C-alpha positions as CSV (number, residue, x, y, z in Angstrom):
1,M,104.7,98.0,72.7
2,Q,102.1,100.6,72.0
3,I,98.4,100.1,72.5
4,F,96.1,102.0,70.2
5,N,92.5,102.7,71.1
6,S,90.3,100.2,69.3
7,P,86.7,101.0,68.4
8,E,85.4,98.9,71.3
9,Q,87.5,100.9,73.8
10,E,86.3,104.2,75.1
11,P,89.0,106.8,75.3
12,N,89.7,108.3,78.7
13,D,87.9,111.7,78.5
14,G,89.4,112.9,81.8
15,G,85.9,113.3,83.3
16,P,85.1,113.1,87.0
17,S,86.3,109.8,88.5
18,E,84.6,108.0,91.3
19,P,85.9,108.7,94.8
20,D,88.5,106.3,96.3
21,P,86.7,104.0,98.7
22,L,90.0,103.4,100.6
23,S,91.0,107.0,101.0
24,R,90.5,106.9,104.8
25,F,93.1,104.2,105.0
26,R,95.7,106.2,103.0
27,T,96.3,108.6,105.9
28,W,97.9,107.9,109.2
29,R,94.9,109.2,111.1
30,G,92.6,106.8,109.2
31,F,95.0,104.0,109.8
32,L,95.0,104.8,113.5
33,F,91.2,104.6,113.7
34,A,91.2,101.3,111.8
35,T,93.8,99.9,114.1
36,I,91.8,100.9,117.2
37,V,88.7,99.1,115.8
38,L,90.7,96.0,115.0
39,N,92.3,96.2,118.5
40,V,88.9,96.4,120.2
41,L,87.7,93.3,118.2
42,F,90.9,91.4,119.1
43,V,90.7,92.2,122.8
44,Y,87.0,91.2,122.9
45,G,87.8,87.9,121.2
46,M,90.8,87.2,123.5
47,I,88.8,87.9,126.7
48,E,86.2,85.4,125.5
49,S,88.9,82.8,124.7
50,V,90.7,83.0,128.0
51,R,87.7,82.2,130.1
52,E,88.6,78.5,129.9
53,P,91.1,77.9,132.7
54,G,92.9,75.1,130.9
55,T,93.9,77.0,127.8
56,A,94.1,80.6,129.2
57,A,97.9,80.6,129.8
58,W,98.6,79.2,126.3
59,T,96.2,81.6,124.7
60,K,97.8,84.5,126.4
61,T,101.3,83.3,125.7
62,L,101.0,82.3,122.1
63,S,98.6,84.9,120.7
64,W,97.9,87.8,123.1
65,F,101.5,88.6,124.1
66,P,102.8,88.8,120.5
67,F,99.8,90.9,119.5
68,D,100.5,93.3,122.3
69,V,104.2,93.6,121.3
70,I,103.2,94.2,117.7
71,G,100.4,96.6,118.7
72,T,102.8,98.6,120.9
73,V,105.3,99.0,118.1
74,L,102.5,100.0,115.7
75,Y,101.0,102.6,118.1
76,L,104.5,104.0,118.7
77,V,105.0,104.4,114.9
78,L,101.5,106.0,114.6
79,L,102.4,108.3,117.5
80,R,105.6,109.3,115.7
81,K,104.0,109.8,112.3
82,L,101.1,111.8,113.6
83,S,103.3,114.0,115.7
84,Q,105.6,114.5,112.7
85,A,102.7,115.6,110.6
86,D,101.9,118.3,113.2
87,A,105.6,119.5,113.2
88,D,105.6,119.6,109.4
89,C,102.4,121.7,109.4
90,A,103.8,124.1,112.1
91,Q,107.1,124.5,110.1
92,S,105.3,125.3,106.9
93,G,103.3,128.0,108.6
94,A,99.9,126.5,107.6
95,A,96.8,128.2,109.0
96,R,95.9,124.9,110.7
97,A,99.2,124.1,112.3
98,R,97.7,121.7,114.8
99,T,95.9,118.6,113.4
100,G,95.3,117.0,116.7
101,G,98.7,115.4,117.2
102,T,98.5,115.8,121.0
103,L,95.2,114.1,121.1
104,Y,96.4,111.3,118.8
105,A,99.5,110.9,120.9
106,A,97.4,110.5,124.1
107,L,95.1,108.1,122.2
108,C,98.1,105.9,121.1
109,I,99.6,105.9,124.7
110,A,96.2,105.0,126.1
111,M,95.8,102.1,123.7
112,I,99.2,100.8,124.6
113,I,98.4,100.9,128.3
114,A,94.9,99.4,127.8
115,N,96.4,96.5,125.8
116,W,98.9,95.6,128.5
117,I,96.3,96.0,131.3
118,A,93.9,93.7,129.4
119,L,96.6,91.1,129.0
120,I,97.6,91.2,132.6
121,A,94.0,91.3,133.9
122,A,92.6,88.5,131.7
C-alpha cells in the first residue's frame, strides 16, 4: 500500500527537527545517572518505611532485598558497558580515548556497596 501526499498533508522538507528530549537516556552514561537518582529515591523511601518495627523485617525481605539484587546486577552491567566503551575508544585511536570509565566503574562499585550497607544498617 502506498500513501500519497494529500493537499492537507505537509511534505517532509527535511528541515531542522526538534531535539530528542530522551537523548540523555539513550546512552549508558545517562542511564547510569538516571539509575543513581532512582536508587537514591528508593533508599530514601525504604529508610522511611522500615522505621516501624513491626513491618521492618517484611519490608526489607520483600522489597529491599530484591531491589538490591536487581540493582547490583544493573550496576555490574553498567560497569561493563561503560568500561567497554572506553576500550572501544582506545582501540579506535580516538583523541579522547578515556571517557571516564574508571570514574564510572568506581561510581558503580560505590553504589553497589552503598545499597547493601543501607539494607544491612536499616
